Jmol script that loads the backbone (N, CA, C; Angstrom):
load data "model"
ATOM      1  N   UNK A   1     101.098 197.322 133.113  1.00  0.00           N
ATOM      2  CA  UNK A   1     101.409 197.101 131.711  1.00  0.00           C
ATOM      3  C   UNK A   1     100.147 197.174 130.911  1.00  0.00           C
ATOM      4  N   UNK A   2     100.128 198.014 129.900  1.00  0.00           N
ATOM      5  CA  UNK A   2      98.885 198.294 129.102  1.00  0.00           C
ATOM      6  C   UNK A   2      99.149 197.876 127.667  1.00  0.00           C
ATOM      7  N   UNK A   3      98.307 196.905 127.128  1.00  0.00           N
ATOM      8  CA  UNK A   3      98.380 196.676 125.701  1.00  0.00           C
ATOM      9  C   UNK A   3      97.689 197.681 124.849  1.00  0.00           C
ATOM     10  N   UNK A   4      98.368 198.227 123.919  1.00  0.00           N
ATOM     11  CA  UNK A   4      97.846 199.284 123.059  1.00  0.00           C
ATOM     12  C   UNK A   4      97.273 198.711 121.843  1.00  0.00           C
ATOM     13  N   UNK A   5      97.933 197.716 121.200  1.00  0.00           N
ATOM     14  CA  UNK A   5      97.414 197.114 119.986  1.00  0.00           C
ATOM     15  C   UNK A   5      98.136 195.803 119.765  1.00  0.00           C
ATOM     16  N   UNK A   6      97.427 194.865 119.068  1.00  0.00           N
ATOM     17  CA  UNK A   6      98.059 193.637 118.630  1.00  0.00           C
ATOM     18  C   UNK A   6      97.801 193.339 117.208  1.00  0.00           C
ATOM     19  N   UNK A   7      98.700 192.973 116.384  1.00  0.00           N
ATOM     20  CA  UNK A   7      98.460 192.752 115.020  1.00  0.00           C
ATOM     21  C   UNK A   7      99.082 191.359 114.771  1.00  0.00           C
ATOM     22  N   UNK A   8      98.455 190.693 113.709  1.00  0.00           N
ATOM     23  CA  UNK A   8      98.785 189.282 113.394  1.00  0.00           C
ATOM     24  C   UNK A   8      98.886 189.078 111.906  1.00  0.00           C
ATOM     25  N   UNK A   9      99.615 188.088 111.495  1.00  0.00           N
ATOM     26  CA  UNK A   9      99.515 187.476 110.175  1.00  0.00           C
ATOM     27  C   UNK A   9      99.627 186.020 110.326  1.00  0.00           C
ATOM     28  N   UNK A  10     100.084 185.302 109.306  1.00  0.00           N
ATOM     29  CA  UNK A  10     100.102 183.760 109.414  1.00  0.00           C
ATOM     30  C   UNK A  10     100.941 183.288 110.563  1.00  0.00           C
ATOM     31  N   UNK A  11     102.203 183.875 110.756  1.00  0.00           N
ATOM     32  CA  UNK A  11     103.099 183.280 111.712  1.00  0.00           C
ATOM     33  C   UNK A  11     103.624 184.383 112.740  1.00  0.00           C
ATOM     34  N   UNK A  12     103.370 185.658 112.529  1.00  0.00           N
ATOM     35  CA  UNK A  12     103.818 186.715 113.205  1.00  0.00           C
ATOM     36  C   UNK A  12     102.718 187.373 114.088  1.00  0.00           C
ATOM     37  N   UNK A  13     103.129 187.602 115.297  1.00  0.00           N
ATOM     38  CA  UNK A  13     102.235 188.468 116.209  1.00  0.00           C
ATOM     39  C   UNK A  13     102.999 189.549 116.795  1.00  0.00           C
ATOM     40  N   UNK A  14     102.529 190.757 116.619  1.00  0.00           N
ATOM     41  CA  UNK A  14     103.252 191.935 117.138  1.00  0.00           C
ATOM     42  C   UNK A  14     102.302 192.642 118.113  1.00  0.00           C
ATOM     43  N   UNK A  15     102.832 192.754 119.435  1.00  0.00           N
ATOM     44  CA  UNK A  15     102.029 193.477 120.469  1.00  0.00           C
ATOM     45  C   UNK A  15     102.683 194.806 120.766  1.00  0.00           C
ATOM     46  N   UNK A  16     101.921 195.921 120.805  1.00  0.00           N
ATOM     47  CA  UNK A  16     102.478 197.204 121.289  1.00  0.00           C
ATOM     48  C   UNK A  16     101.925 197.247 122.666  1.00  0.00           C
ATOM     49  N   UNK A  17     102.826 197.741 123.597  1.00  0.00           N
ATOM     50  CA  UNK A  17     102.492 197.868 124.963  1.00  0.00           C
ATOM     51  C   UNK A  17     103.028 199.231 125.573  1.00  0.00           C
ATOM     52  N   UNK A  18     102.478 199.737 126.695  1.00  0.00           N
ATOM     53  CA  UNK A  18     103.023 200.797 127.284  1.00  0.00           C
ATOM     54  C   UNK A  18     103.276 200.503 128.803  1.00  0.00           C
ATOM     55  N   UNK A  19     104.336 200.802 129.271  1.00  0.00           N
ATOM     56  CA  UNK A  19     104.775 200.588 130.698  1.00  0.00           C
ATOM     57  C   UNK A  19     105.585 201.756 131.214  1.00  0.00           C
ATOM     58  N   UNK A  20     105.180 202.412 132.350  1.00  0.00           N
ATOM     59  CA  UNK A  20     105.910 203.544 132.866  1.00  0.00           C
ATOM     60  C   UNK A  20     106.153 204.627 131.851  1.00  0.00           C
ATOM     61  N   UNK A  21     105.085 204.988 131.086  1.00  0.00           N
ATOM     62  CA  UNK A  21     105.202 206.071 130.051  1.00  0.00           C
ATOM     63  C   UNK A  21     106.085 205.819 128.950  1.00  0.00           C
ATOM     64  N   UNK A  22     106.452 204.502 128.738  1.00  0.00           N
ATOM     65  CA  UNK A  22     107.472 204.137 127.612  1.00  0.00           C
ATOM     66  C   UNK A  22     106.654 203.146 126.751  1.00  0.00           C
ATOM     67  N   UNK A  23     106.917 203.266 125.470  1.00  0.00           N
ATOM     68  CA  UNK A  23     106.216 202.303 124.494  1.00  0.00           C
ATOM     69  C   UNK A  23     107.119 201.227 124.078  1.00  0.00           C
ATOM     70  N   UNK A  24     106.590 200.023 124.035  1.00  0.00           N
ATOM     71  CA  UNK A  24     107.440 198.767 123.572  1.00  0.00           C
ATOM     72  C   UNK A  24     106.658 198.105 122.538  1.00  0.00           C
ATOM     73  N   UNK A  25     107.523 197.369 121.662  1.00  0.00           N
ATOM     74  CA  UNK A  25     107.005 196.571 120.660  1.00  0.00           C
ATOM     75  C   UNK A  25     107.534 195.233 120.877  1.00  0.00           C
ATOM     76  N   UNK A  26     106.653 194.154 120.967  1.00  0.00           N
ATOM     77  CA  UNK A  26     107.095 192.831 121.196  1.00  0.00           C
ATOM     78  C   UNK A  26     106.739 192.020 119.980  1.00  0.00           C
ATOM     79  N   UNK A  27     107.724 191.334 119.360  1.00  0.00           N
ATOM     80  CA  UNK A  27     107.532 190.604 118.202  1.00  0.00           C
ATOM     81  C   UNK A  27     107.783 189.062 118.456  1.00  0.00           C
ATOM     82  N   UNK A  28     106.825 188.321 118.076  1.00  0.00           N
ATOM     83  CA  UNK A  28     106.863 186.911 117.967  1.00  0.00           C
ATOM     84  C   UNK A  28     106.503 186.551 116.514  1.00  0.00           C
ATOM     85  N   UNK A  29     107.702 186.019 115.919  1.00  0.00           N
ATOM     86  CA  UNK A  29     107.660 185.726 114.462  1.00  0.00           C
ATOM     87  C   UNK A  29     108.212 184.311 114.323  1.00  0.00           C
ATOM     88  N   UNK A  30     107.395 183.343 114.145  1.00  0.00           N
ATOM     89  CA  UNK A  30     107.900 181.925 114.152  1.00  0.00           C
ATOM     90  C   UNK A  30     107.627 181.455 112.584  1.00  0.00           C
ATOM     91  N   UNK A  31     108.621 181.462 111.715  1.00  0.00           N
ATOM     92  CA  UNK A  31     108.283 181.111 110.381  1.00  0.00           C
ATOM     93  C   UNK A  31     109.491 180.299 109.818  1.00  0.00           C
ATOM     94  N   UNK A  32     109.245 179.634 108.882  1.00  0.00           N
ATOM     95  CA  UNK A  32     110.227 178.828 108.133  1.00  0.00           C
ATOM     96  C   UNK A  32     110.770 179.841 107.054  1.00  0.00           C
ATOM     97  N   UNK A  33     111.879 180.428 107.354  1.00  0.00           N
ATOM     98  CA  UNK A  33     112.452 181.457 106.534  1.00  0.00           C
ATOM     99  C   UNK A  33     113.650 181.104 105.677  1.00  0.00           C
ATOM    100  N   UNK A  34     114.282 179.848 105.960  1.00  0.00           N
ATOM    101  CA  UNK A  34     115.495 179.517 105.146  1.00  0.00           C
ATOM    102  C   UNK A  34     115.291 178.102 104.627  1.00  0.00           C
ATOM    103  N   UNK A  35     115.914 177.719 103.474  1.00  0.00           N
ATOM    104  CA  UNK A  35     115.773 176.385 102.957  1.00  0.00           C
ATOM    105  C   UNK A  35     116.473 175.379 103.885  1.00  0.00           C
ATOM    106  N   UNK A  36     117.497 175.698 104.612  1.00  0.00           N
ATOM    107  CA  UNK A  36     118.232 174.775 105.461  1.00  0.00           C
ATOM    108  C   UNK A  36     117.733 174.671 106.884  1.00  0.00           C
ATOM    109  N   UNK A  37     116.893 175.473 107.244  1.00  0.00           N
ATOM    110  CA  UNK A  37     116.459 175.439 108.634  1.00  0.00           C
ATOM    111  C   UNK A  37     115.417 176.560 108.944  1.00  0.00           C
ATOM    112  N   UNK A  38     115.207 176.691 110.262  1.00  0.00           N
ATOM    113  CA  UNK A  38     114.148 177.677 110.699  1.00  0.00           C
ATOM    114  C   UNK A  38     114.688 178.961 110.954  1.00  0.00           C
ATOM    115  N   UNK A  39     113.944 180.010 110.711  1.00  0.00           N
ATOM    116  CA  UNK A  39     114.414 181.348 110.971  1.00  0.00           C
ATOM    117  C   UNK A  39     113.475 182.001 111.952  1.00  0.00           C
ATOM    118  N   UNK A  40     113.935 182.125 113.228  1.00  0.00           N
ATOM    119  CA  UNK A  40     113.013 182.567 114.285  1.00  0.00           C
ATOM    120  C   UNK A  40     113.297 184.041 114.681  1.00  0.00           C
ATOM    121  N   UNK A  41     112.277 184.915 114.897  1.00  0.00           N
ATOM    122  CA  UNK A  41     112.541 186.247 115.180  1.00  0.00           C
ATOM    123  C   UNK A  41     111.617 186.555 116.386  1.00  0.00           C
ATOM    124  N   UNK A  42     112.251 186.769 117.485  1.00  0.00           N
ATOM    125  CA  UNK A  42     111.569 187.057 118.757  1.00  0.00           C
ATOM    126  C   UNK A  42     112.289 188.050 119.468  1.00  0.00           C
ATOM    127  N   UNK A  43     111.675 189.259 119.739  1.00  0.00           N
ATOM    128  CA  UNK A  43     112.358 190.380 120.431  1.00  0.00           C
ATOM    129  C   UNK A  43     111.466 191.396 120.956  1.00  0.00           C
ATOM    130  N   UNK A  44     112.047 192.190 121.792  1.00  0.00           N
ATOM    131  CA  UNK A  44     111.373 193.442 122.337  1.00  0.00           C
ATOM    132  C   UNK A  44     112.159 194.690 121.952  1.00  0.00           C
ATOM    133  N   UNK A  45     111.392 195.701 121.609  1.00  0.00           N
ATOM    134  CA  UNK A  45     111.919 196.916 121.243  1.00  0.00           C
ATOM    135  C   UNK A  45     111.319 198.078 122.087  1.00  0.00           C
ATOM    136  N   UNK A  46     112.049 199.086 122.183  1.00  0.00           N
ATOM    137  CA  UNK A  46     111.527 200.339 122.953  1.00  0.00           C
ATOM    138  C   UNK A  46     111.571 201.442 121.919  1.00  0.00           C
ATOM    139  N   UNK A  47     110.530 202.321 122.071  1.00  0.00           N
ATOM    140  CA  UNK A  47     110.538 203.487 121.164  1.00  0.00           C
ATOM    141  C   UNK A  47     111.285 204.679 121.830  1.00  0.00           C
ATOM    142  N   UNK A  48     112.274 205.056 121.178  1.00  0.00           N
ATOM    143  CA  UNK A  48     113.149 206.122 121.688  1.00  0.00           C
ATOM    144  C   UNK A  48     113.446 207.057 120.489  1.00  0.00           C
ATOM    145  N   UNK A  49     113.150 208.347 120.672  1.00  0.00           N
ATOM    146  CA  UNK A  49     113.513 209.290 119.601  1.00  0.00           C
ATOM    147  C   UNK A  49     112.895 208.884 118.243  1.00  0.00           C
ATOM    148  N   UNK A  50     111.658 208.390 118.180  1.00  0.00           N
ATOM    149  CA  UNK A  50     110.881 207.996 117.111  1.00  0.00           C
ATOM    150  C   UNK A  50     111.570 206.852 116.341  1.00  0.00           C
ATOM    151  N   UNK A  51     112.400 206.068 117.009  1.00  0.00           N
ATOM    152  CA  UNK A  51     112.989 204.881 116.441  1.00  0.00           C
ATOM    153  C   UNK A  51     112.782 203.737 117.399  1.00  0.00           C
ATOM    154  N   UNK A  52     112.603 202.530 116.802  1.00  0.00           N
ATOM    155  CA  UNK A  52     112.492 201.311 117.641  1.00  0.00           C
ATOM    156  C   UNK A  52     113.855 200.676 117.811  1.00  0.00           C
ATOM    157  N   UNK A  53     114.288 200.584 119.080  1.00  0.00           N
ATOM    158  CA  UNK A  53     115.612 199.940 119.398  1.00  0.00           C
ATOM    159  C   UNK A  53     115.439 198.687 120.118  1.00  0.00           C
ATOM    160  N   UNK A  54     116.140 197.570 119.667  1.00  0.00           N
ATOM    161  CA  UNK A  54     116.000 196.283 120.318  1.00  0.00           C
ATOM    162  C   UNK A  54     116.599 196.347 121.704  1.00  0.00           C
ATOM    163  N   UNK A  55     115.855 195.844 122.749  1.00  0.00           N
ATOM    164  CA  UNK A  55     116.346 195.796 124.123  1.00  0.00           C
ATOM    165  C   UNK A  55     116.507 194.342 124.613  1.00  0.00           C
ATOM    166  N   UNK A  56     115.849 193.399 124.031  1.00  0.00           N
ATOM    167  CA  UNK A  56     115.944 192.031 124.495  1.00  0.00           C
ATOM    168  C   UNK A  56     115.449 191.109 123.429  1.00  0.00           C
ATOM    169  N   UNK A  57     116.138 189.827 123.377  1.00  0.00           N
ATOM    170  CA  UNK A  57     115.779 188.814 122.524  1.00  0.00           C
ATOM    171  C   UNK A  57     115.253 187.587 123.314  1.00  0.00           C
ATOM    172  N   UNK A  58     115.022 186.547 122.493  1.00  0.00           N
ATOM    173  CA  UNK A  58     114.467 185.394 123.290  1.00  0.00           C
ATOM    174  C   UNK A  58     115.538 184.750 124.167  1.00  0.00           C
ATOM    175  N   UNK A  59     116.756 184.875 123.822  1.00  0.00           N
ATOM    176  CA  UNK A  59     117.791 184.349 124.718  1.00  0.00           C
ATOM    177  C   UNK A  59     117.883 185.074 125.998  1.00  0.00           C
ATOM    178  N   UNK A  60     117.531 186.331 126.069  1.00  0.00           N
ATOM    179  CA  UNK A  60     117.682 187.196 127.248  1.00  0.00           C
ATOM    180  C   UNK A  60     116.624 186.775 128.254  1.00  0.00           C
ATOM    181  N   UNK A  61     115.444 186.101 127.811  1.00  0.00           N
ATOM    182  CA  UNK A  61     114.491 185.644 128.762  1.00  0.00           C
ATOM    183  C   UNK A  61     114.379 184.093 128.811  1.00  0.00           C
ATOM    184  N   UNK A  62     115.340 183.529 128.089  1.00  0.00           N
ATOM    185  CA  UNK A  62     115.479 181.976 128.059  1.00  0.00           C
ATOM    186  C   UNK A  62     114.162 181.367 127.495  1.00  0.00           C
ATOM    187  N   UNK A  63     113.746 181.897 126.338  1.00  0.00           N
ATOM    188  CA  UNK A  63     112.514 181.486 125.758  1.00  0.00           C
ATOM    189  C   UNK A  63     112.834 180.502 124.643  1.00  0.00           C
ATOM    190  N   UNK A  64     112.241 179.275 124.845  1.00  0.00           N
ATOM    191  CA  UNK A  64     112.388 178.266 123.763  1.00  0.00           C
ATOM    192  C   UNK A  64     111.112 178.075 123.089  1.00  0.00           C
ATOM    193  N   UNK A  65     111.103 178.587 121.799  1.00  0.00           N
ATOM    194  CA  UNK A  65     109.837 178.527 121.000  1.00  0.00           C
ATOM    195  C   UNK A  65     109.587 177.166 120.557  1.00  0.00           C
ATOM    196  N   UNK A  66     108.288 176.859 120.110  1.00  0.00           N
ATOM    197  CA  UNK A  66     107.933 175.623 119.499  1.00  0.00           C
ATOM    198  C   UNK A  66     108.516 175.599 118.193  1.00  0.00           C
ATOM    199  N   UNK A  67     108.731 174.405 117.594  1.00  0.00           N
ATOM    200  CA  UNK A  67     109.083 174.287 116.227  1.00  0.00           C
ATOM    201  C   UNK A  67     107.975 174.810 115.388  1.00  0.00           C
ATOM    202  N   UNK A  68     108.325 175.445 114.198  1.00  0.00           N
ATOM    203  CA  UNK A  68     107.306 175.951 113.275  1.00  0.00           C
ATOM    204  C   UNK A  68     106.266 174.898 112.904  1.00  0.00           C
ATOM    205  N   UNK A  69     105.015 175.282 113.102  1.00  0.00           N
ATOM    206  CA  UNK A  69     103.864 174.490 112.787  1.00  0.00           C
ATOM    207  C   UNK A  69     102.821 175.356 112.077  1.00  0.00           C
ATOM    208  N   UNK A  70     101.937 174.712 111.332  1.00  0.00           N
ATOM    209  CA  UNK A  70     101.031 175.537 110.564  1.00  0.00           C
ATOM    210  C   UNK A  70      99.737 175.681 111.446  1.00  0.00           C
ATOM    211  N   UNK A  71      99.705 175.085 112.634  1.00  0.00           N
ATOM    212  CA  UNK A  71      98.500 175.145 113.428  1.00  0.00           C
ATOM    213  C   UNK A  71      98.535 176.477 114.233  1.00  0.00           C
ATOM    214  N   UNK A  72      97.565 177.364 113.814  1.00  0.00           N
ATOM    215  CA  UNK A  72      97.578 178.775 114.300  1.00  0.00           C
ATOM    216  C   UNK A  72      97.201 178.693 115.790  1.00  0.00           C
ATOM    217  N   UNK A  73      96.495 177.750 116.372  1.00  0.00           N
ATOM    218  CA  UNK A  73      96.209 177.861 117.692  1.00  0.00           C
ATOM    219  C   UNK A  73      97.448 177.506 118.603  1.00  0.00           C
ATOM    220  N   UNK A  74      98.302 176.675 118.143  1.00  0.00           N
ATOM    221  CA  UNK A  74      99.602 176.360 118.761  1.00  0.00           C
ATOM    222  C   UNK A  74     100.399 177.575 118.839  1.00  0.00           C
ATOM    223  N   UNK A  75     100.570 178.215 117.704  1.00  0.00           N
ATOM    224  CA  UNK A  75     101.347 179.433 117.545  1.00  0.00           C
ATOM    225  C   UNK A  75     100.788 180.556 118.593  1.00  0.00           C
ATOM    226  N   UNK A  76      99.487 180.718 118.654  1.00  0.00           N
ATOM    227  CA  UNK A  76      98.922 181.728 119.521  1.00  0.00           C
ATOM    228  C   UNK A  76      99.182 181.380 121.005  1.00  0.00           C
ATOM    229  N   UNK A  77      99.134 180.099 121.328  1.00  0.00           N
ATOM    230  CA  UNK A  77      99.499 179.674 122.765  1.00  0.00           C
ATOM    231  C   UNK A  77     100.930 179.953 122.994  1.00  0.00           C
ATOM    232  N   UNK A  78     101.798 179.666 122.096  1.00  0.00           N
ATOM    233  CA  UNK A  78     103.183 179.838 122.327  1.00  0.00           C
ATOM    234  C   UNK A  78     103.550 181.315 122.374  1.00  0.00           C
ATOM    235  N   UNK A  79     102.807 182.147 121.515  1.00  0.00           N
ATOM    236  CA  UNK A  79     103.070 183.648 121.618  1.00  0.00           C
ATOM    237  C   UNK A  79     102.658 184.188 122.922  1.00  0.00           C
ATOM    238  N   UNK A  80     101.508 183.716 123.441  1.00  0.00           N
ATOM    239  CA  UNK A  80     101.129 184.185 124.795  1.00  0.00           C
ATOM    240  C   UNK A  80     102.225 183.895 125.933  1.00  0.00           C
ATOM    241  N   UNK A  81     102.825 182.766 125.833  1.00  0.00           N
ATOM    242  CA  UNK A  81     103.822 182.383 126.749  1.00  0.00           C
ATOM    243  C   UNK A  81     104.975 183.385 126.523  1.00  0.00           C
ATOM    244  N   UNK A  82     105.451 183.633 125.301  1.00  0.00           N
ATOM    245  CA  UNK A  82     106.441 184.507 124.997  1.00  0.00           C
ATOM    246  C   UNK A  82     106.296 186.029 125.549  1.00  0.00           C
ATOM    247  N   UNK A  83     105.018 186.467 125.231  1.00  0.00           N
ATOM    248  CA  UNK A  83     104.593 187.833 125.629  1.00  0.00           C
ATOM    249  C   UNK A  83     104.566 187.927 127.167  1.00  0.00           C
ATOM    250  N   UNK A  84     104.210 186.920 127.879  1.00  0.00           N
ATOM    251  CA  UNK A  84     104.118 186.945 129.260  1.00  0.00           C
ATOM    252  C   UNK A  84     105.641 187.033 129.856  1.00  0.00           C
ATOM    253  N   UNK A  85     106.468 186.170 129.248  1.00  0.00           N
ATOM    254  CA  UNK A  85     107.832 186.210 129.818  1.00  0.00           C
ATOM    255  C   UNK A  85     108.559 187.582 129.411  1.00  0.00           C
ATOM    256  N   UNK A  86     108.361 188.109 128.271  1.00  0.00           N
ATOM    257  CA  UNK A  86     108.823 189.335 127.872  1.00  0.00           C
ATOM    258  C   UNK A  86     108.405 190.520 128.673  1.00  0.00           C
ATOM    259  N   UNK A  87     107.074 190.534 128.937  1.00  0.00           N
ATOM    260  CA  UNK A  87     106.484 191.496 129.726  1.00  0.00           C
ATOM    261  C   UNK A  87     106.966 191.538 131.235  1.00  0.00           C
ATOM    262  N   UNK A  88     107.205 190.395 131.753  1.00  0.00           N
ATOM    263  CA  UNK A  88     107.899 190.275 133.110  1.00  0.00           C
ATOM    264  C   UNK A  88     109.292 190.794 133.122  1.00  0.00           C
ATOM    265  N   UNK A  89     110.047 190.577 131.975  1.00  0.00           N
ATOM    266  CA  UNK A  89     111.405 191.097 131.792  1.00  0.00           C
ATOM    267  C   UNK A  89     111.358 192.673 131.735  1.00  0.00           C
ATOM    268  N   UNK A  90     110.505 193.105 130.975  1.00  0.00           N
ATOM    269  CA  UNK A  90     110.353 194.629 130.826  1.00  0.00           C
ATOM    270  C   UNK A  90     109.981 195.279 132.150  1.00  0.00           C
ATOM    271  N   UNK A  91     109.064 194.642 132.981  1.00  0.00           N
ATOM    272  CA  UNK A  91     108.739 195.088 134.267  1.00  0.00           C
ATOM    273  C   UNK A  91     109.875 195.170 135.214  1.00  0.00           C
ATOM    274  N   UNK A  92     110.831 194.173 135.104  1.00  0.00           N
ATOM    275  CA  UNK A  92     112.016 194.220 135.970  1.00  0.00           C
ATOM    276  C   UNK A  92     112.983 195.270 135.448  1.00  0.00           C
ATOM    277  N   UNK A  93     113.099 195.537 134.199  1.00  0.00           N
ATOM    278  CA  UNK A  93     114.135 196.327 133.642  1.00  0.00           C
ATOM    279  C   UNK A  93     113.782 197.781 133.541  1.00  0.00           C
ATOM    280  N   UNK A  94     112.443 198.134 133.399  1.00  0.00           N
ATOM    281  CA  UNK A  94     111.939 199.420 133.191  1.00  0.00           C
ATOM    282  C   UNK A  94     110.947 199.760 134.099  1.00  0.00           C
TER     283      UNK A  94
END
end "model"
wireframe off; spacefill off
backbone 0.3
color backbone group
């Protein structure tokens, strides 16, 4: 599994990887997005015909994210755990 690029902002980290000549985008996005609760976005997508298609979400890999925090280091550590689990899932499936 080869990491092509990783981009970040305050709460989101997106990693682009390549595995078996296929390109994947892993999204870890832990942000407070709704007034009544937390809005979490965690998924893996595959590039097919110039379109990103979702292939797995956090429930598929049984990932439980940390609650939203403003501590960047905690988010980075949690994202590493997510990426590791998702990369293992991709290795098994592709």
